[in-house]
VEXDO-986379 format. One line per field, with one value per residue: residue number from 1; residue in three letters; x, z, y of N, C-alpha, C in turn. Coordinates in nm, 2 decimals, always signed. Each point is the difference from the previous one (the first is absolute). Layout:
num: [NUM|...]
residu: [ALA|...]
n.px: [X|...]
n.pz: [Z|...]
n.py: [Y|...]
ca.px: [X|...]
ca.pz: [Z|...]
ca.py: [Y|...]
c.px: [X|...]
c.pz: [Z|...]
c.py: [Y|...]
// end
This chain:
num: [1|2|3|4|5|6|7|8|9|10|11|12|13|14|15|16|17|18|19|20|21|22|23|24|25|26|27|28|29|30|31|32|33|34|35|36|37|38|39|40|41|42|43|44|45|46|47|48|49|50|51|52|53|54|55|56|57|58|59|60|61|62|63|64|65|66|67|68|69|70|71|72|73|74|75|76|77|78|79|80|81|82|83|84|85]
residu: [LYS|ARG|CYS|PHE|ALA|ALA|THR|ASP|SER|GLU|ILE|VAL|LYS|LEU|GLN|GLN|ARG|ARG|ASP|GLN|LEU|LYS|CYS|CYS|LEU|LYS|SER|MET|LYS|PHE|PRO|PRO|PRO|LYS|THR|PHE|THR|VAL|ASP|GLY|GLN|ILE|TYR|PRO|LEU|PRO|LEU|LYS|THR|ILE|GLY|PRO|PRO|PRO|GLY|GLU|PRO|SER|ARG|GLU|GLU|LEU|GLU|TYR|LEU|ALA|GLY|PHE|PHE|ASP|GLY|ASP|GLY|CYS|VAL|THR|MET|ALA|GLY|ARG|SER|VAL|VAL|LEU|SER]
n.px: [+4.52|+0.06|+0.08|-0.08|+0.04|-0.12|-0.03|-0.09|+0.10|+0.13|-0.08|-0.06|+0.07|+0.06|-0.09|+0.00|+0.13|-0.05|-0.11|+0.09|+0.08|-0.08|-0.07|+0.15|+0.05|-0.12|+0.04|+0.09|+0.08|-0.01|+0.10|-0.08|+0.05|+0.13|+0.07|+0.05|+0.10|+0.05|+0.04|-0.04|-0.14|-0.01|-0.12|-0.04|-0.08|-0.16|+0.01|+0.12|-0.11|+0.01|-0.05|-0.06|+0.05|+0.08|+0.05|-0.08|-0.03|+0.15|-0.01|+0.10|-0.02|-0.08|+0.07|+0.05|-0.04|+0.00|+0.14|-0.03|-0.07|+0.00|-0.10|+0.10|+0.00|+0.00|+0.08|-0.09|+0.00|-0.03|-0.01|+0.03|-0.04|+0.09|-0.03|-0.05|-0.01]
n.pz: [+9.93|+0.00|+0.09|+0.06|-0.09|+0.00|+0.03|-0.01|+0.04|-0.08|-0.09|+0.00|+0.00|-0.10|-0.05|+0.03|-0.02|-0.09|-0.06|-0.01|-0.06|-0.09|+0.06|-0.03|-0.14|-0.06|+0.00|-0.05|+0.15|-0.04|+0.06|+0.07|-0.12|+0.05|-0.13|-0.06|-0.05|-0.04|-0.10|+0.07|+0.00|+0.12|-0.02|+0.15|+0.01|+0.01|-0.13|+0.05|-0.01|-0.10|+0.08|-0.04|-0.13|+0.08|-0.10|-0.12|-0.11|-0.05|-0.11|+0.03|+0.13|-0.02|-0.05|+0.07|+0.05|-0.06|+0.01|+0.14|-0.03|-0.07|+0.07|+0.07|+0.08|+0.06|+0.08|+0.09|+0.09|+0.10|+0.10|+0.04|-0.09|-0.07|-0.11|-0.08|-0.17]
n.py: [+6.39|-0.10|+0.03|-0.11|-0.12|+0.00|-0.10|-0.08|-0.05|+0.02|+0.06|-0.06|-0.10|+0.05|-0.01|-0.14|-0.03|+0.08|-0.13|-0.13|+0.02|+0.03|-0.14|-0.06|+0.07|-0.03|-0.14|+0.02|+0.04|+0.11|+0.04|+0.12|+0.05|-0.01|-0.05|+0.08|-0.03|+0.11|+0.00|-0.12|+0.10|-0.06|+0.01|+0.10|-0.08|+0.07|+0.04|+0.09|+0.12|+0.11|+0.11|+0.07|+0.00|+0.05|-0.02|+0.07|-0.09|+0.00|+0.10|-0.02|+0.02|+0.00|+0.06|+0.01|+0.04|+0.07|-0.06|+0.00|+0.04|-0.10|+0.00|-0.12|+0.06|+0.02|+0.13|+0.00|+0.14|-0.12|+0.14|-0.06|-0.06|-0.10|+0.05|-0.15|+0.06]
ca.px: [+0.07|+0.09|+0.15|+0.15|-0.03|-0.06|-0.15|-0.13|+0.00|+0.07|-0.05|-0.07|+0.07|+0.08|-0.12|-0.02|+0.12|-0.05|-0.12|+0.06|+0.10|-0.09|-0.06|+0.07|-0.05|-0.13|-0.01|+0.14|-0.01|+0.12|-0.01|+0.04|+0.09|+0.03|+0.12|+0.06|+0.15|+0.04|+0.17|+0.07|-0.02|-0.15|-0.11|-0.09|-0.14|-0.03|+0.07|-0.10|-0.05|+0.11|-0.04|+0.04|+0.12|+0.01|+0.00|-0.02|+0.11|+0.10|+0.00|+0.07|-0.05|-0.14|+0.04|+0.02|-0.15|-0.05|+0.02|-0.08|-0.16|+0.01|-0.13|-0.06|+0.00|-0.06|+0.01|-0.06|-0.02|-0.11|+0.05|+0.10|+0.05|+0.00|-0.12|+0.09|-0.09]
ca.pz: [-0.07|+0.06|-0.06|+0.03|-0.06|+0.13|+0.01|+0.12|+0.12|+0.10|+0.02|+0.08|+0.12|+0.06|+0.08|+0.12|+0.07|+0.02|+0.10|+0.16|+0.06|+0.08|+0.14|+0.12|+0.02|+0.10|+0.15|+0.08|+0.00|+0.01|+0.06|-0.09|+0.00|+0.09|-0.07|-0.14|-0.07|-0.12|-0.02|+0.11|+0.10|+0.09|+0.09|+0.05|-0.03|-0.12|+0.00|+0.04|-0.09|+0.05|-0.10|-0.12|+0.05|+0.03|-0.09|-0.12|-0.04|-0.09|-0.13|-0.03|+0.08|-0.08|-0.13|+0.05|+0.07|-0.14|-0.07|+0.06|-0.04|-0.15|-0.06|-0.01|+0.14|+0.10|+0.15|+0.08|+0.12|+0.02|+0.16|+0.05|-0.10|-0.14|-0.08|-0.11|-0.11]
ca.py: [-0.08|-0.03|+0.10|-0.12|-0.14|-0.07|-0.12|+0.09|-0.07|+0.10|+0.11|-0.06|-0.03|+0.11|+0.12|-0.08|+0.05|+0.13|+0.10|-0.05|+0.09|+0.12|-0.03|+0.01|+0.15|+0.06|-0.05|+0.07|+0.11|+0.07|+0.07|+0.09|+0.08|+0.12|+0.07|-0.02|+0.04|+0.04|+0.02|-0.01|+0.04|-0.04|+0.04|-0.14|-0.02|+0.05|+0.12|+0.12|+0.06|+0.11|+0.15|+0.08|+0.12|+0.13|+0.11|+0.00|-0.09|+0.13|-0.06|-0.16|-0.13|+0.01|-0.09|-0.14|-0.08|+0.01|-0.11|-0.10|+0.04|+0.03|-0.03|-0.11|+0.02|+0.14|-0.06|+0.11|-0.03|+0.00|-0.03|-0.05|-0.09|+0.06|-0.04|-0.02|-0.03]
c.px: [+0.12|+0.14|+0.10|-0.09|-0.04|-0.10|-0.11|-0.01|+0.07|-0.04|-0.11|+0.05|+0.07|-0.12|-0.04|+0.08|+0.02|-0.07|+0.02|+0.08|-0.07|-0.08|+0.08|+0.04|-0.06|+0.00|+0.12|-0.08|+0.12|+0.00|-0.02|+0.15|+0.00|+0.10|-0.03|+0.10|-0.03|+0.16|+0.09|-0.02|-0.12|-0.10|-0.11|-0.15|-0.05|+0.09|-0.08|+0.01|+0.10|-0.06|+0.06|+0.13|-0.04|-0.03|-0.01|+0.15|+0.01|-0.05|+0.09|-0.09|-0.12|+0.06|+0.07|-0.15|-0.08|+0.00|-0.08|-0.14|+0.03|-0.14|-0.03|-0.09|-0.03|+0.04|-0.09|+0.00|-0.16|-0.04|+0.11|+0.05|+0.02|-0.06|+0.13|-0.11|+0.06]
c.pz: [+0.09|-0.03|+0.00|+0.01|+0.19|-0.07|+0.05|+0.11|+0.06|+0.04|+0.12|+0.14|+0.09|+0.02|+0.12|+0.10|+0.05|+0.11|+0.18|+0.04|+0.02|+0.04|+0.12|+0.07|+0.09|+0.15|+0.06|+0.08|+0.06|+0.13|-0.03|+0.01|+0.10|-0.01|-0.17|-0.03|-0.11|+0.02|+0.12|+0.15|+0.03|+0.00|+0.02|-0.04|+0.13|-0.01|+0.08|-0.07|+0.06|-0.09|-0.13|+0.00|+0.02|-0.12|-0.13|-0.07|-0.09|-0.12|-0.04|+0.05|-0.08|-0.16|+0.06|+0.05|-0.15|-0.07|+0.06|-0.05|-0.15|-0.05|+0.01|+0.18|+0.10|+0.12|+0.12|+0.10|+0.05|+0.12|+0.04|-0.09|-0.14|-0.07|-0.14|-0.08|-0.07]
c.py: [-0.05|+0.02|-0.14|-0.12|-0.10|-0.06|+0.08|-0.12|+0.07|+0.14|-0.02|+0.01|+0.15|+0.12|-0.07|+0.08|+0.15|+0.04|-0.04|+0.12|+0.16|-0.02|-0.01|+0.16|+0.07|-0.02|+0.07|+0.12|+0.09|+0.13|+0.14|+0.10|+0.11|+0.13|-0.02|+0.06|+0.10|+0.06|-0.04|+0.05|-0.05|+0.09|-0.07|+0.08|+0.03|+0.16|+0.12|+0.10|+0.13|+0.09|+0.04|+0.07|+0.14|+0.10|-0.04|-0.09|+0.08|-0.08|-0.12|-0.08|+0.05|-0.08|-0.17|-0.09|+0.01|-0.15|-0.13|+0.02|+0.04|-0.06|-0.14|-0.02|+0.11|-0.04|+0.08|-0.07|+0.00|-0.03|-0.04|-0.11|+0.04|-0.08|-0.01|-0.03|+0.02]
// end
């Protein structure tokens, strides 16, 4: 179902233009990222891993972290990499 008024020929033209743009985008080569920015702070890639915290988390820290793991996903360590599922 269409959400705007357009003739069939206009839709075909738009689809052709979309296909041209997709082809052009696929042919473009981008350099691999070397950094990323979060809240104004620049982080180099690849990220360096750090070891686990020295002690057990407090009850407050556990309650805070529980908000990130509400059943929609899980974060686990697999060797030196993090697995999101």
